[in-house]
C-alpha angles and dihedrals in degrees: 000000000000091000091048092055088050090054093050091049091051092047092051089051092048089057093047093047093054091048090052089053129206095339094054091046091049092049092053092046093052095047094047092047090053092048093047095050092048090052095044094051090052103041105026114068090201095057092039086063095040092051097039093114094039114109117238115245133055113015126229110200094215092054089066120091121248115248128214130204098233093056094041092051089046090055096034098138089054094043097059120080098216109076091205090070121085131168091240091055092048093047088053090049097049092045085077108070093194087070094063106126094017114121113251109232086001089283113063136072110217128197137155131221125241093236102250091156090051094260120082116216139200116223133193126197125194126221093263091055092047091048089053091049092049090049093048091049092048094044095044093041093052090054093045094047089071085077092049129098096257097189090059092046093051094041091054095046093246091286114176131201122193117199103206145133114282103175093101145002096305121160099239099058093031093057091052091052092045091052091049090052092048093046116027092196090067092068092077096043099045134059134178114222109201116223089204091075122080120279090247091058092046090053092048093050092048094047090051095047096039097200127211090208124034119193131172149112111323090238089056095048089048090055092046090050089057088053090049092053089047089055097243098106111061103180124122109195123187094220137023125202127192132190145141097063139050114271129178127231088244092053092051089049091054090049090050092051093049096050098031091232136102118265119219119195123212131196120208144138140204087257092057114011100211119025104160147342131210125257128212089276090058096249122133113236119198131199101253089181091066104029140024124219117192115191105209142170128243090282092051094252119142118270115215121245114275094038125094114243128230088229141339133242116220126203113184105205094187103059122070103166093073108019115219104195123163088339117177102240096181097226123126109230133188117202117212106243095208134044115285115249090234090074097237117148091210118101116267124221146169118216137204107202136141111008106172118152131249107243117229117199127190105226118174104313099337142070115236121200120215122197117235097225089049099054094043098046100087094040093067088069097058110119118246097010115131097176135005128185131183119209118187106210097176139357087268101037134071122186120204124205116194134181118189135195088241126028089223089064094059097089094047091045092050092053091054094044095048090049092050093047093045091051093045095050089048091055089051091054092247111150135185098016117145113224108198136180112241118214090214118092121240113277143140110103113205124235090265094056092249116133110245106227092178126048111174141179126211114237117228091224144301116328 
């Protein structure tokens, strides 16, 4: 009940902030930034040291140092503001997949990133941060539902299916489970559809559940749209939501035409679970009263509106247990230089994020597509692996590049990786594919700065 009241308070303030316009948003941002910095320098040993020469008083964002995931993870126990939390205790917690969505120490939501910058991370959100995320979802969702097919939503009881990775403590599936645990009525109205299962099983589950709202990775929604056109997927949702990967306006329009429903794209990360959602003019608007996005160049200097950035610095104003302040997110962002036609006072952006390829394997007399976030999900749990990259060199061959914390771990890690990949491909019905260890290290950063875990080639047809 206490969490629910907090959600309502945040939602009411979101409404008030937008009515006040840019001045109200800016005032809230400045107040929350000052409060976050003051808290971090007292309770986080890492930030106490980082801000030791910073004068107390009004905070200028550009006076704060930029933070990077590798260093923060290396000093994790000093980074977090609750001294009961250690990286070892969290690693033990997330080693058990059945605990995904369960609150750590009865207070904290825990998830891990999939390593798109080449360095997987572990992230902890406190109750205040989760309440803010729920409020942003609810507030944004209510506004966006005006574009939905309401008759379908009501007829289907507002049932929602989320097509995401489940082989680990990932934010998408974890947030569904957390919501179900916080509100028992959500269990009947929400389902997680695992992308690790075969496409046929995904289709069967969705046909049985018949969701009113379908959300998931764009690559998964594209694949399901193909099944819809082929007549195997029979669902007619009233609203589609995409997130987790880069998707173009044209691709969303094709999905919308196939399902006969509007497609809303969301931008988020493990560090801040919901950053922005699209408006009817296809621009992403982010809550500048609860987060700060700084598009910057390679030297971390501000990039003017209208120009794509080299990377983006994120400050999450809602979460105190693990302060995210001027954190190098790795995405390239372009800020709209003029007001958006939708009338929103929130900043409007375009983002280049994850751009992994869909793998297409020739198996018997067919071509089987494999989603990037499905095949990499289980690999993030392999002990000792710092980076892993899959390079498809032919329709029948998959090359694996691994870098480990210790060279002595390479052989053991490769055994685990090859076993996981073999079992996954078998579940997908992919036969006769050679999975080989590459002696090259992972490389090839994309234009966005995101590490490409999957590099694929399209087969011309069955062999």
